[in-house]
PDB file of N, CA, C and O in Angstrom:
ATOM      1  N   MET A   1      45.081 -16.011  -4.580  1.00  0.00           N
ATOM      2  CA  MET A   1      43.877 -16.245  -3.803  1.00  0.00           C
ATOM      3  C   MET A   1      43.871 -15.304  -2.603  1.00  0.00           C
ATOM      4  O   MET A   1      44.880 -15.151  -1.914  1.00  0.00           O
ATOM      5  N   ALA A   2      42.723 -14.676  -2.365  1.00  0.00           N
ATOM      6  CA  ALA A   2      42.607 -13.730  -1.251  1.00  0.00           C
ATOM      7  C   ALA A   2      42.497 -14.478   0.064  1.00  0.00           C
ATOM      8  O   ALA A   2      41.843 -15.517   0.146  1.00  0.00           O
ATOM      9  N   SER A   3      43.130 -13.953   1.076  1.00  0.00           N
ATOM     10  CA  SER A   3      43.033 -14.578   2.388  1.00  0.00           C
ATOM     11  C   SER A   3      41.754 -14.122   3.070  1.00  0.00           C
ATOM     12  O   SER A   3      41.172 -13.105   2.693  1.00  0.00           O
ATOM     13  N   ASP A   4      41.311 -14.881   4.082  1.00  0.00           N
ATOM     14  CA  ASP A   4      40.099 -14.534   4.800  1.00  0.00           C
ATOM     15  C   ASP A   4      40.196 -13.157   5.435  1.00  0.00           C
ATOM     16  O   ASP A   4      39.189 -12.458   5.542  1.00  0.00           O
ATOM     17  N   SER A   5      41.384 -12.756   5.856  1.00  0.00           N
ATOM     18  CA  SER A   5      41.546 -11.470   6.530  1.00  0.00           C
ATOM     19  C   SER A   5      41.385 -10.285   5.572  1.00  0.00           C
ATOM     20  O   SER A   5      41.217  -9.152   6.023  1.00  0.00           O
ATOM     21  N   SER A   6      41.433 -10.530   4.253  1.00  0.00           N
ATOM     22  CA  SER A   6      41.287  -9.445   3.291  1.00  0.00           C
ATOM     23  C   SER A   6      39.836  -9.231   2.867  1.00  0.00           C
ATOM     24  O   SER A   6      39.538  -8.276   2.150  1.00  0.00           O
ATOM     25  N   ARG A   7      38.935 -10.102   3.298  1.00  0.00           N
ATOM     26  CA  ARG A   7      37.530  -9.969   2.932  1.00  0.00           C
ATOM     27  C   ARG A   7      36.863  -8.900   3.780  1.00  0.00           C
ATOM     28  O   ARG A   7      37.138  -8.774   4.974  1.00  0.00           O
ATOM     29  N   LYS A   8      35.982  -8.132   3.148  1.00  0.00           N
ATOM     30  CA  LYS A   8      35.266  -7.060   3.840  1.00  0.00           C
ATOM     31  C   LYS A   8      34.049  -7.647   4.546  1.00  0.00           C
ATOM     32  O   LYS A   8      33.235  -8.341   3.937  1.00  0.00           O
ATOM     33  N   VAL A   9      33.940  -7.361   5.825  1.00  0.00           N
ATOM     34  CA  VAL A   9      32.817  -7.824   6.636  1.00  0.00           C
ATOM     35  C   VAL A   9      32.024  -6.603   7.081  1.00  0.00           C
ATOM     36  O   VAL A   9      32.595  -5.609   7.529  1.00  0.00           O
ATOM     37  N   TYR A  10      30.703  -6.688   6.954  1.00  0.00           N
ATOM     38  CA  TYR A  10      29.815  -5.568   7.267  1.00  0.00           C
ATOM     39  C   TYR A  10      29.008  -5.845   8.523  1.00  0.00           C
ATOM     40  O   TYR A  10      28.753  -6.995   8.880  1.00  0.00           O
ATOM     41  N   LYS A  11      28.610  -4.758   9.188  1.00  0.00           N
ATOM     42  CA  LYS A  11      27.859  -4.824  10.431  1.00  0.00           C
ATOM     43  C   LYS A  11      26.438  -4.313  10.218  1.00  0.00           C
ATOM     44  O   LYS A  11      26.184  -3.585   9.258  1.00  0.00           O
ATOM     45  N   PRO A  12      25.497  -4.688  11.109  1.00  0.00           N
ATOM     46  CA  PRO A  12      24.141  -4.152  11.014  1.00  0.00           C
ATOM     47  C   PRO A  12      24.156  -2.626  11.048  1.00  0.00           C
ATOM     48  O   PRO A  12      24.931  -2.014  11.782  1.00  0.00           O
ATOM     49  N   GLY A  13      23.283  -2.024  10.237  1.00  0.00           N
ATOM     50  CA  GLY A  13      23.206  -0.563  10.171  1.00  0.00           C
ATOM     51  C   GLY A  13      24.068   0.039   9.088  1.00  0.00           C
ATOM     52  O   GLY A  13      23.830   1.175   8.677  1.00  0.00           O
ATOM     53  N   GLN A  14      25.073  -0.696   8.609  1.00  0.00           N
ATOM     54  CA  GLN A  14      25.890  -0.190   7.516  1.00  0.00           C
ATOM     55  C   GLN A  14      25.103  -0.320   6.206  1.00  0.00           C
ATOM     56  O   GLN A  14      24.217  -1.165   6.084  1.00  0.00           O
ATOM     57  N   THR A  15      25.439   0.522   5.239  1.00  0.00           N
ATOM     58  CA  THR A  15      24.786   0.502   3.937  1.00  0.00           C
ATOM     59  C   THR A  15      25.336  -0.647   3.102  1.00  0.00           C
ATOM     60  O   THR A  15      26.548  -0.859   3.046  1.00  0.00           O
ATOM     61  N   VAL A  16      24.440  -1.386   2.454  1.00  0.00           N
ATOM     62  CA  VAL A  16      24.840  -2.469   1.559  1.00  0.00           C
ATOM     63  C   VAL A  16      25.557  -1.837   0.365  1.00  0.00           C
ATOM     64  O   VAL A  16      24.954  -1.032  -0.345  1.00  0.00           O
ATOM     65  N   PRO A  17      26.830  -2.177   0.122  1.00  0.00           N
ATOM     66  CA  PRO A  17      27.595  -1.523  -0.937  1.00  0.00           C
ATOM     67  C   PRO A  17      27.194  -1.945  -2.351  1.00  0.00           C
ATOM     68  O   PRO A  17      27.226  -1.130  -3.273  1.00  0.00           O
ATOM     69  N   SER A  18      26.817  -3.213  -2.524  1.00  0.00           N
ATOM     70  CA  SER A  18      26.382  -3.678  -3.844  1.00  0.00           C
ATOM     71  C   SER A  18      25.393  -4.819  -3.679  1.00  0.00           C
ATOM     72  O   SER A  18      25.496  -5.630  -2.758  1.00  0.00           O
ATOM     73  N   SER A  19      24.429  -4.862  -4.594  1.00  0.00           N
ATOM     74  CA  SER A  19      23.432  -5.923  -4.557  1.00  0.00           C
ATOM     75  C   SER A  19      24.109  -7.269  -4.731  1.00  0.00           C
ATOM     76  O   SER A  19      25.092  -7.393  -5.461  1.00  0.00           O
ATOM     77  N   GLY A  20      23.575  -8.276  -4.053  1.00  0.00           N
ATOM     78  CA  GLY A  20      24.140  -9.603  -4.208  1.00  0.00           C
ATOM     79  C   GLY A  20      23.739 -10.542  -3.097  1.00  0.00           C
ATOM     80  O   GLY A  20      22.864 -10.251  -2.282  1.00  0.00           O
ATOM     81  N   ILE A  21      24.412 -11.684  -3.092  1.00  0.00           N
ATOM     82  CA  ILE A  21      24.182 -12.697  -2.077  1.00  0.00           C
ATOM     83  C   ILE A  21      25.299 -12.583  -1.044  1.00  0.00           C
ATOM     84  O   ILE A  21      26.483 -12.593  -1.380  1.00  0.00           O
ATOM     85  N   TYR A  22      24.898 -12.474   0.207  1.00  0.00           N
ATOM     86  CA  TYR A  22      25.837 -12.309   1.315  1.00  0.00           C
ATOM     87  C   TYR A  22      25.781 -13.506   2.256  1.00  0.00           C
ATOM     88  O   TYR A  22      24.717 -14.086   2.476  1.00  0.00           O
ATOM     89  N   LYS A  23      26.925 -13.868   2.804  1.00  0.00           N
ATOM     90  CA  LYS A  23      26.971 -14.868   3.865  1.00  0.00           C
ATOM     91  C   LYS A  23      26.624 -14.136   5.159  1.00  0.00           C
ATOM     92  O   LYS A  23      27.181 -13.079   5.456  1.00  0.00           O
ATOM     93  N   VAL A  24      25.700 -14.711   5.920  1.00  0.00           N
ATOM     94  CA  VAL A  24      25.273 -14.118   7.180  1.00  0.00           C
ATOM     95  C   VAL A  24      25.893 -14.939   8.305  1.00  0.00           C
ATOM     96  O   VAL A  24      25.644 -16.139   8.423  1.00  0.00           O
ATOM     97  N   LEU A  25      26.706 -14.278   9.132  1.00  0.00           N
ATOM     98  CA  LEU A  25      27.450 -14.944  10.206  1.00  0.00           C
ATOM     99  C   LEU A  25      26.889 -14.524  11.557  1.00  0.00           C
ATOM    100  O   LEU A  25      26.973 -13.358  11.942  1.00  0.00           O
ATOM    101  N   HIS A  26      26.316 -15.486  12.268  1.00  0.00           N
ATOM    102  CA  HIS A  26      25.687 -15.210  13.559  1.00  0.00           C
ATOM    103  C   HIS A  26      26.639 -15.519  14.714  1.00  0.00           C
ATOM    104  O   HIS A  26      27.668 -16.172  14.533  1.00  0.00           O
ATOM    105  N   ALA A  27      26.274 -15.035  15.909  1.00  0.00           N
ATOM    106  CA  ALA A  27      27.081 -15.244  17.115  1.00  0.00           C
ATOM    107  C   ALA A  27      26.630 -16.517  17.827  1.00  0.00           C
ATOM    108  O   ALA A  27      25.882 -16.454  18.802  1.00  0.00           O
ATOM    109  N   GLU A  28      27.074 -17.648  17.351  1.00  0.00           N
ATOM    110  CA  GLU A  28      26.953 -18.958  17.990  1.00  0.00           C
ATOM    111  C   GLU A  28      25.584 -19.614  18.003  1.00  0.00           C
ATOM    112  O   GLU A  28      25.527 -20.831  18.177  1.00  0.00           O
ATOM    113  N   HIS A  29      24.482 -18.906  17.833  1.00  0.00           N
ATOM    114  CA  HIS A  29      23.181 -19.555  17.941  1.00  0.00           C
ATOM    115  C   HIS A  29      22.717 -20.203  16.639  1.00  0.00           C
ATOM    116  O   HIS A  29      21.760 -20.976  16.648  1.00  0.00           O
ATOM    117  N   ARG A  30      23.376 -19.903  15.526  1.00  0.00           N
ATOM    118  CA  ARG A  30      22.955 -20.424  14.221  1.00  0.00           C
ATOM    119  C   ARG A  30      24.159 -20.550  13.304  1.00  0.00           C
ATOM    120  O   ARG A  30      25.096 -19.756  13.383  1.00  0.00           O
ATOM    121  N   LEU A  31      24.131 -21.558  12.428  1.00  0.00           N
ATOM    122  CA  LEU A  31      25.191 -21.711  11.436  1.00  0.00           C
ATOM    123  C   LEU A  31      25.070 -20.602  10.395  1.00  0.00           C
ATOM    124  O   LEU A  31      23.991 -20.038  10.215  1.00  0.00           O
ATOM    125  N   PRO A  32      26.170 -20.283   9.708  1.00  0.00           N
ATOM    126  CA  PRO A  32      26.106 -19.274   8.646  1.00  0.00           C
ATOM    127  C   PRO A  32      25.105 -19.687   7.575  1.00  0.00           C
ATOM    128  O   PRO A  32      24.905 -20.876   7.323  1.00  0.00           O
ATOM    129  N   HIS A  33      24.480 -18.699   6.949  1.00  0.00           N
ATOM    130  CA  HIS A  33      23.549 -18.955   5.857  1.00  0.00           C
ATOM    131  C   HIS A  33      23.675 -17.821   4.850  1.00  0.00           C
ATOM    132  O   HIS A  33      24.427 -16.870   5.062  1.00  0.00           O
ATOM    133  N   LYS A  34      22.934 -17.929   3.753  1.00  0.00           N
ATOM    134  CA  LYS A  34      22.987 -16.919   2.691  1.00  0.00           C
ATOM    135  C   LYS A  34      21.717 -16.077   2.700  1.00  0.00           C
ATOM    136  O   LYS A  34      20.642 -16.556   3.060  1.00  0.00           O
ATOM    137  N   ALA A  35      21.857 -14.817   2.299  1.00  0.00           N
ATOM    138  CA  ALA A  35      20.719 -13.916   2.148  1.00  0.00           C
ATOM    139  C   ALA A  35      21.054 -12.908   1.056  1.00  0.00           C
ATOM    140  O   ALA A  35      22.219 -12.563   0.856  1.00  0.00           O
ATOM    141  N   SER A  36      20.037 -12.441   0.356  1.00  0.00           N
ATOM    142  CA  SER A  36      20.275 -11.447  -0.688  1.00  0.00           C
ATOM    143  C   SER A  36      19.863 -10.066  -0.185  1.00  0.00           C
ATOM    144  O   SER A  36      18.883  -9.912   0.544  1.00  0.00           O
ATOM    145  N   PHE A  37      20.640  -9.070  -0.599  1.00  0.00           N
ATOM    146  CA  PHE A  37      20.390  -7.682  -0.221  1.00  0.00           C
ATOM    147  C   PHE A  37      20.576  -6.804  -1.447  1.00  0.00           C
ATOM    148  O   PHE A  37      21.386  -7.105  -2.323  1.00  0.00           O
ATOM    149  N   LYS A  38      19.815  -5.711  -1.501  1.00  0.00           N
ATOM    150  CA  LYS A  38      19.931  -4.737  -2.587  1.00  0.00           C
ATOM    151  C   LYS A  38      20.849  -3.601  -2.145  1.00  0.00           C
ATOM    152  O   LYS A  38      20.888  -3.235  -0.970  1.00  0.00           O
ATOM    153  N   ALA A  39      21.574  -3.058  -3.096  1.00  0.00           N
ATOM    154  CA  ALA A  39      22.463  -1.926  -2.822  1.00  0.00           C
ATOM    155  C   ALA A  39      21.676  -0.780  -2.206  1.00  0.00           C
ATOM    156  O   ALA A  39      20.525  -0.536  -2.569  1.00  0.00           O
ATOM    157  N   GLN A  40      22.295  -0.095  -1.292  1.00  0.00           N
ATOM    158  CA  GLN A  40      21.783   1.080  -0.581  1.00  0.00           C
ATOM    159  C   GLN A  40      20.797   0.750   0.539  1.00  0.00           C
ATOM    160  O   GLN A  40      20.362   1.657   1.248  1.00  0.00           O
ATOM    161  N   GLU A  41      20.431  -0.521   0.721  1.00  0.00           N
ATOM    162  CA  GLU A  41      19.657  -0.908   1.896  1.00  0.00           C
ATOM    163  C   GLU A  41      20.606  -0.874   3.092  1.00  0.00           C
ATOM    164  O   GLU A  41      21.813  -0.698   2.924  1.00  0.00           O
ATOM    165  N   LYS A  42      20.073  -1.039   4.274  1.00  0.00           N
ATOM    166  CA  LYS A  42      20.892  -1.165   5.478  1.00  0.00           C
ATOM    167  C   LYS A  42      20.910  -2.632   5.883  1.00  0.00           C
ATOM    168  O   LYS A  42      19.890  -3.318   5.814  1.00  0.00           O
ATOM    169  N   PHE A  43      22.087  -3.111   6.310  1.00  0.00           N
ATOM    170  CA  PHE A  43      22.153  -4.471   6.832  1.00  0.00           C
ATOM    171  C   PHE A  43      21.354  -4.525   8.133  1.00  0.00           C
ATOM    172  O   PHE A  43      21.485  -3.633   8.972  1.00  0.00           O
ATOM    173  N   PRO A  44      20.524  -5.564   8.312  1.00  0.00           N
ATOM    174  CA  PRO A  44      19.671  -5.640   9.504  1.00  0.00           C
ATOM    175  C   PRO A  44      20.367  -6.283  10.700  1.00  0.00           C
ATOM    176  O   PRO A  44      21.387  -6.957  10.562  1.00  0.00           O
ATOM    177  N   GLN A  45      19.789  -6.056  11.870  1.00  0.00           N
ATOM    178  CA  GLN A  45      20.224  -6.778  13.060  1.00  0.00           C
ATOM    179  C   GLN A  45      19.553  -8.143  13.053  1.00  0.00           C
ATOM    180  O   GLN A  45      18.547  -8.340  12.372  1.00  0.00           O
ATOM    181  N   CYS A  46      20.101  -9.074  13.799  1.00  0.00           N
ATOM    182  CA  CYS A  46      19.511 -10.393  13.977  1.00  0.00           C
ATOM    183  C   CYS A  46      18.543 -10.338  15.158  1.00  0.00           C
ATOM    184  O   CYS A  46      18.784  -9.623  16.131  1.00  0.00           O
ATOM    185  N   GLY A  47      17.452 -11.091  15.069  1.00  0.00           N
ATOM    186  CA  GLY A  47      16.485 -11.142  16.157  1.00  0.00           C
ATOM    187  C   GLY A  47      17.028 -11.771  17.429  1.00  0.00           C
ATOM    188  O   GLY A  47      16.508 -11.520  18.517  1.00  0.00           O
ATOM    189  N   LYS A  48      18.079 -12.593  17.303  1.00  0.00           N
ATOM    190  CA  LYS A  48      18.653 -13.251  18.491  1.00  0.00           C
ATOM    191  C   LYS A  48      19.997 -12.664  18.910  1.00  0.00           C
ATOM    192  O   LYS A  48      20.203 -12.354  20.083  1.00  0.00           O
ATOM    193  N   CYS A  49      20.905 -12.513  17.959  1.00  0.00           N
ATOM    194  CA  CYS A  49      22.243 -12.023  18.344  1.00  0.00           C
ATOM    195  C   CYS A  49      22.423 -10.530  18.068  1.00  0.00           C
ATOM    196  O   CYS A  49      23.520  -9.993  18.220  1.00  0.00           O
ATOM    197  N   ALA A  50      21.350  -9.871  17.665  1.00  0.00           N
ATOM    198  CA  ALA A  50      21.302  -8.411  17.502  1.00  0.00           C
ATOM    199  C   ALA A  50      22.450  -7.886  16.644  1.00  0.00           C
ATOM    200  O   ALA A  50      22.605  -8.298  15.495  1.00  0.00           O
ATOM    201  N   ALA A  51      23.246  -6.987  17.192  1.00  0.00           N
ATOM    202  CA  ALA A  51      24.312  -6.322  16.435  1.00  0.00           C
ATOM    203  C   ALA A  51      25.566  -7.170  16.286  1.00  0.00           C
ATOM    204  O   ALA A  51      26.543  -6.715  15.692  1.00  0.00           O
ATOM    205  N   GLN A  52      25.562  -8.390  16.810  1.00  0.00           N
ATOM    206  CA  GLN A  52      26.740  -9.247  16.670  1.00  0.00           C
ATOM    207  C   GLN A  52      26.777  -9.971  15.323  1.00  0.00           C
ATOM    208  O   GLN A  52      27.796 -10.568  14.976  1.00  0.00           O
ATOM    209  N   VAL A  53      25.682  -9.927  14.562  1.00  0.00           N
ATOM    210  CA  VAL A  53      25.651 -10.577  13.252  1.00  0.00           C
ATOM    211  C   VAL A  53      26.546  -9.805  12.273  1.00  0.00           C
ATOM    212  O   VAL A  53      26.680  -8.586  12.375  1.00  0.00           O
ATOM    213  N   ARG A  54      27.152 -10.525  11.329  1.00  0.00           N
ATOM    214  CA  ARG A  54      28.033  -9.921  10.325  1.00  0.00           C
ATOM    215  C   ARG A  54      27.644 -10.433   8.946  1.00  0.00           C
ATOM    216  O   ARG A  54      26.998 -11.473   8.816  1.00  0.00           O
ATOM    217  N   PHE A  55      28.047  -9.686   7.914  1.00  0.00           N
ATOM    218  CA  PHE A  55      27.685  -9.993   6.533  1.00  0.00           C
ATOM    219  C   PHE A  55      28.922  -9.921   5.650  1.00  0.00           C
ATOM    220  O   PHE A  55      29.743  -9.014   5.786  1.00  0.00           O
ATOM    221  N   GLU A  56      29.047 -10.887   4.743  1.00  0.00           N
ATOM    222  CA  GLU A  56      30.193 -10.939   3.835  1.00  0.00           C
ATOM    223  C   GLU A  56      29.689 -11.233   2.424  1.00  0.00           C
ATOM    224  O   GLU A  56      28.977 -12.215   2.217  1.00  0.00           O
ATOM    225  N   LEU A  57      30.050 -10.391   1.451  1.00  0.00           N
ATOM    226  CA  LEU A  57      29.603 -10.578   0.076  1.00  0.00           C
ATOM    227  C   LEU A  57      30.174 -11.868  -0.493  1.00  0.00           C
ATOM    228  O   LEU A  57      31.378 -12.113  -0.432  1.00  0.00           O
ATOM    229  N   MET A  58      29.288 -12.687  -1.046  1.00  0.00           N
ATOM    230  CA  MET A  58      29.706 -13.936  -1.693  1.00  0.00           C
ATOM    231  C   MET A  58      29.644 -13.800  -3.209  1.00  0.00           C
ATOM    232  O   MET A  58      30.599 -14.137  -3.910  1.00  0.00           O
ATOM    233  N   VAL A  59      28.491 -13.294  -3.723  1.00  0.00           N
ATOM    234  CA  VAL A  59      28.285 -13.155  -5.160  1.00  0.00           C
ATOM    235  C   VAL A  59      27.604 -11.820  -5.431  1.00  0.00           C
ATOM    236  O   VAL A  59      26.491 -11.580  -4.964  1.00  0.00           O
ATOM    237  N   ALA A  60      28.265 -10.963  -6.178  1.00  0.00           N
ATOM    238  CA  ALA A  60      27.666  -9.679  -6.547  1.00  0.00           C
ATOM    239  C   ALA A  60      26.654  -9.912  -7.660  1.00  0.00           C
ATOM    240  O   ALA A  60      26.893 -10.714  -8.563  1.00  0.00           O
ATOM    241  N   ALA A  61      25.532  -9.216  -7.597  1.00  0.00           N
ATOM    242  CA  ALA A  61      24.501  -9.323  -8.628  1.00  0.00           C
ATOM    243  C   ALA A  61      24.865  -8.448  -9.808  1.00  0.00           C
ATOM    244  O   ALA A  61      25.438  -7.370  -9.651  1.00  0.00           O
ATOM    245  N   GLU A  62      24.526  -8.926 -10.986  1.00  0.00           N
ATOM    246  CA  GLU A  62      24.732  -8.113 -12.187  1.00  0.00           C
ATOM    247  C   GLU A  62      23.614  -7.094 -12.259  1.00  0.00           C
ATOM    248  O   GLU A  62      22.449  -7.424 -12.036  1.00  0.00           O
ATOM    249  N   GLU A  63      23.965  -5.863 -12.569  1.00  0.00           N
ATOM    250  CA  GLU A  63      22.961  -4.813 -12.691  1.00  0.00           C
ATOM    251  C   GLU A  63      22.245  -4.950 -14.025  1.00  0.00           C
ATOM    252  O   GLU A  63      22.875  -5.147 -15.064  1.00  0.00           O
ATOM    253  N   GLU A  64      20.924  -4.844 -13.983  1.00  0.00           N
ATOM    254  CA  GLU A  64      20.147  -4.904 -15.219  1.00  0.00           C
ATOM    255  C   GLU A  64      20.221  -3.555 -15.912  1.00  0.00           C
ATOM    256  O   GLU A  64      20.219  -2.511 -15.259  1.00  0.00           O
ATOM    257  N   PRO A  65      20.287  -3.580 -17.253  1.00  0.00           N
ATOM    258  CA  PRO A  65      20.337  -2.305 -17.987  1.00  0.00           C
ATOM    259  C   PRO A  65      19.039  -1.528 -17.759  1.00  0.00           C
ATOM    260  O   PRO A  65      17.961  -2.110 -17.637  1.00  0.00           O
ATOM    261  N   ASN A  66      19.166  -0.232 -17.706  1.00  0.00           N
ATOM    262  CA  ASN A  66      18.011   0.637 -17.537  1.00  0.00           C
ATOM    263  C   ASN A  66      17.191   0.631 -18.827  1.00  0.00           C
ATOM    264  O   ASN A  66      17.742   0.831 -19.909  1.00  0.00           O
ATOM    265  N   GLU A  67      15.888   0.404 -18.722  1.00  0.00           N
ATOM    266  CA  GLU A  67      15.015   0.343 -19.899  1.00  0.00           C
ATOM    267  C   GLU A  67      15.073   1.628 -20.728  1.00  0.00           C
ATOM    268  O   GLU A  67      14.920   1.580 -21.948  1.00  0.00           O
ATOM    269  N   LYS A  68      15.292   2.775 -20.079  1.00  0.00           N
ATOM    270  CA  LYS A  68      15.336   4.053 -20.784  1.00  0.00           C
ATOM    271  C   LYS A  68      16.543   4.153 -21.707  1.00  0.00           C
ATOM    272  O   LYS A  68      16.505   4.891 -22.692  1.00  0.00           O
ATOM    273  N   ASN A  69      17.613   3.424 -21.407  1.00  0.00           N
ATOM    274  CA  ASN A  69      18.847   3.526 -22.167  1.00  0.00           C
ATOM    275  C   ASN A  69      18.902   2.568 -23.350  1.00  0.00           C
ATOM    276  O   ASN A  69      19.919   2.518 -24.043  1.00  0.00           O
ATOM    277  N   LYS A  70      17.842   1.806 -23.603  1.00  0.00           N
ATOM    278  CA  LYS A  70      17.861   0.851 -24.708  1.00  0.00           C
ATOM    279  C   LYS A  70      17.553   1.514 -26.022  1.00  0.00           C
ATOM    280  O   LYS A  70      17.529   0.850 -27.058  1.00  0.00           O
TER     281      LYS A  70
END
């Protein structure tokens, strides 16, 4: 089992590495929640805690096959 310290945490402005559901961790004003992001997007800032928000991948999305390759 992986320890919490081995999990990758992302900051606002960083590129989303893979599509999926991420845990969104705020700086004290809100409990953690889930949000989905697509690969290559940028992680956003929070309207209240700005750049203090962090993101942790919970479930990676499966990539759909390209229609051209069928």
